[in-house]
N, C-alpha and C positions, 0 to 999 in steps of 0.2 A: 938377606941383607943386600941392598943395592949400593953400588959405588957412586962416587960423586958425578962421574960422567953420565951414568945411567939416570941419576936423579935429575940432572940438567936436561936430558932428553925427555924424561917424563914431565918435567915442568913445562917444557915447550909444547908438548902434546896437550897437557891439561889446561894451558892458558887459552886454547881455542875452543874448549868445551863449554857448553851451557850446563848449569846445575841440573842434575837428573833427580835429585832427592832433596827434601827440605826437612830440617829438624825444627820443630816448633815448641810451643809451651808444654806439650806432652813429653818432650824429651826423646830419648832413644828407647824404643821398645823392641821386643823379640821379633815381631812381624816385620818391622822396618829393617832390622839387621838381616833377616832371611832374604828380603827382597834385594837388598844391596849386595848380598853374597851371590845371589842368582845373576844379578846384573853384571857383577865382576867376572863371573864364570864365562860370560860371553864376550864382554868388552875389555876386560882387564884393567881399565882405568875409569875413574868416576869423579865427578865434581859434586860436592854436597854444599848446600847453603844452609846456614844456621840463622833462623829468623831472629829479629830483635826481641820478640817476646819470649824467647827460649831461656831457660834457666842455665843452659850450657853456653860456654864460649865455643868458638869454632875449634880450638885446639882440644878442649875437653871432649867434645862430641867425636871428633876425628880419632882421638886416642881410644875412646871406648869402643867405637865401631871396629877400628883396626885390630884391637886386641881380641874382640869377640870372633872375628873371622880370619885371623892370621894374615892381615893385609899390612901394607906399608903406608905410612903417612908420607906423601911426597912433599906437600907444601900446604901451608895455611897462610892465607892472606885475608885480613879483615874478617868477614863473616863467611868466607868460603874455604873449603878444604878439598884437596885432591888426594885420592887413595889409589893404590895400585896393588893388584894381586894377580900374579901370573897364573895362567892356565897350563898345567903340566902336559895335558893331552894335545890341545890345539892352540898354540901360541899365536896371538894376533899381533902383538907388538914385538918387534925384533930389537932387543937392546944391544948397545955397543958393549964390547967386552972390556 
């Protein structure tokens, strides 16, 4: 669980990112979840865009992905969501305490 200050720090980092993955009309599948998990293992933070033709809202897609890989939903704005999952071995992002 992340604190309010940590969430604010992650929001600031996430606002500068370009979306790395898209969720389209096919929805969220296992292969996509595995790719996002691998990406988060290296980068710890990711922005995902949910396309207009998707059956999911950005919140629904973010919650489903986050629960599948034990990540945190940092922020959902419009059609974009930011997820965070710390790497316990090699932390890339230093969060405030």
